[in-house]
N, C-alpha and C positions, 0 to 999 in steps of 0.2 A: 504494500500500500504506500501511496505517495501523498503527502500533504502539499497542496498548491494554493497560492493566493490568486484569486480571480477577481477582476473588477468589472463593473457594469454600471451604466447610467440608469439601469432599471433596478428599483428597489423591490424585492419580493419578500415580504414578511412571512409568507407561507412556504418558502423554499424547503423547509425541513419536512413538510408534509408531502411534497411532490417534486423532489430534487431533479429527476430526469426530465420532467416536462415544464420546468420553470422558464419563464420568459427571459431570464437573464442570459440564456444561451444564444438568443438571437443577436445580441450585441455585447460581447464580453472580450476582455483582453487579460493577459497576464499582467501583474502589477509592474513588472520590469518594462513593459511596452509603453507605459504612460510617460509623456514628457512632463517637464516641470510645470508648464501652464495648466495641463490637465489635472495634475495633482493638486494644484492650488485652487482650481475652479470650484471644488466642493460638489461637483455634479456626480461623482462616482461613489459607489458603495463597494467595500472590500468584503469578499466572501472567502473564508478559509475553508477549503473543501478537501476531504480525503477521497482519493481515487483508487480504484482497483483497475489497473491498466488505464483505459480511457473512459471507464464508467465511473461517474460520481456516485459515491455510496453514503457519505455523511457530511453534513455541514457542521463545522466546528465553531465558527464565529462569524458574525456579521457586524460591520461597523462602517460608518461614513468616513470618507477620506477628506481631510481638511487641514 
């Protein structure tokens, strides 16, 4: 299992109930892909997710980036 930090402009407060079909997957990036302006914009939410291969299996943390 791998823990990854994924960011999205979409905030899904119900992601823990339906991780595979969450709308965040339509528009998401790895945290490292954000530039400084995007990080400071406050428009993104950080999701710490545990993956088994490429399948998301558990949400560990959700927090806004600011």
